[in-house]
N, C-alpha and C positions, 0 to 999 in steps of 0.2 A: 498500795496498788488496789484498784477496784476494777473488777471485770463484770460485764453484763453478758450473760449467755442465754440464748433462746433454747431452753431445754426441751428436747423432743419428748413425745409420749413414749413411755416404756423405758425410761432411763432413771436409774437411782441417783439421788443427790449425794453420792459419795464416790470415792475413787476406787474402791475394791468391793468385791462381793464374794462371799464364801459359799453361796448356795449352789446346788447342783441341779440342773446346769446353771452356770453363772449367768447373771443378767447383765444388761448393758449398764455401764457406769460413766462417770465424768471423765475417766481416764482416756476415753477414745477421742476426745475433742481437742487435743494438743494445747491444753491450757498451760500457762506458766507454772513452774514448780513453786510450791509453798503457798498456794492459794487454797482456801477451803470455802465451802458454801456458807453463806451468811443466812441461815434459816433453812427451811425445807420446802420442797415442792414434791407432792406425791408422785409415785411411780407412774400413775395413770393420769397425771395432769401435765400440762405443757406451759411453756412461756418463760417469762423473765425469772432468772435465777442470778443473784448477785454473789460473787466470790471475791474474797479479799485475803490478804496476808496480814491484816491489821485487826487484832482482837478487839480493840476499843471501838473501831468502826463497825465491826460485825455486831457488837453489842448494841450500838446506837441504832442499827438497821433492824434488829430483830426484837428488842425488848419492848413489850407493849407500853411501858411507861413513856417511851419516846414518841409514841403515836405516829409512826410512819404508816400512812394509809397504803393499803395494798388494793389495787383495782383488778378485777377479774372480768373477763367476758365468759359468760356461761350459756351454753346451749342446753335448754331444758326440754323435757318431753311434756307436751301439752301446750295449751294456749292460756297463758297466765291471765287470771281474772283480776279485776280491781281489788277484790277481797284478798286474794293471794298476795298481790303486791303490797297491799296495806299491812298484811300480817308480817311480811318480811321487813317492812319499814319500822313497824312497831317493836319488833324483836321476837324471836321464836325461842321458847324455852327448850333446851336440849337436855339430855341426861347429865351433862356436866355444867349446867347453868345456862343463863340466857345468852343468846347469840345477838350481839349488837352490831348491826350493819350501819355504816355511815351514810351510804346512799344506795338506792335501788332504782333502776329505771329500765324500761324495755328499750332495746335498740335494734337496728337492722343488722343483718349478718354483716360482719366486717368485710369490706371490699378487698382488702389485701390479705385475706386469710389463706394460709397454705393448706393443702390437703393433709389429712391425718392418716398415718399408717400404723395400724389398720384403721379403716374408716369406721365411723360410729354406726351402730345398728340403726336402721331406718325402718319404720313401720308405716306403710302407706296410709293406714287408717287412723294414725295418731299424728296430729300436728306437732311441730316443735317451734321454739322461739328462742331468741337471744336476750339475755339480761346483762346489764353492767352493774356489778356489785362492788362496793368498797367497804373495807373493814380495817380496824386498827389493831385488832388482835389476830391471832393465827393459830387457833387450836386445831388438833388433828381432824382432818377432813371436814372442817367447819362449814365451808360453802356447800359441799355436797349434802351434809346432814341438814343444813338449814333449808335448802330448796326442797329436799325430800319431805321435810316436816310439814310443808304447806301443799304437798301433793304434786310437786314439780321435780321429778327425778333428773339429775344432771346427766347429760349425754357427753358433753365435752366441756372441759374447764381449762381456760388459758389465763395465766397471770399476765396482765398487760403492763402494770407499773407497780413500783414500790417507791413511795415518796415522789420525788421529781425524776427518778430514773424510769425510762420507758423502753419498750421494745423497739419502736421507731424503725420498722423495716428490717430488723435483724432476722435473717432466715433461720429456720430450725437447725440446731447444731452449730451455728455460727456464734462468735463472740467478739467483743470489742472492749478496749480499755475505756474507763469512764473518767479517769483522773488526768 
């Protein structure tokens, strides 16, 4: 079984939390029993999370050797220059090695985008822009660290697709079977 969930902002990609006070978890979304997240999506990121009860499938979806591209829509602070975009395309060296993006392009704000709760911080004197980034690896906070390295801090991060699986109109907190 494979499930696509649109994980809202501020939700852990696990079913339990022992912190005090407890944070929101996947347990609140009425998912079928026996499924687990295939990979991670940060607490402060949103979008597509795949869950499965098949360990081999989870491995194929998450192992970098299988090259499942992950595409993100990223709202950044600032107006990306050609030099910043070129630096992202060329690869940014992070403290844990080079960050290799498959594609980088500037896009318009998504038309079907849901409001985030809480909203992002907005500074009237600083513009923002949207980028579409794809990568085949998935290191800890890699997209955020990569955009920050070129002077474009991430304001909002939404995973839009993993391989051929896409959000395609799935509302935050909603899920559907993919198989």
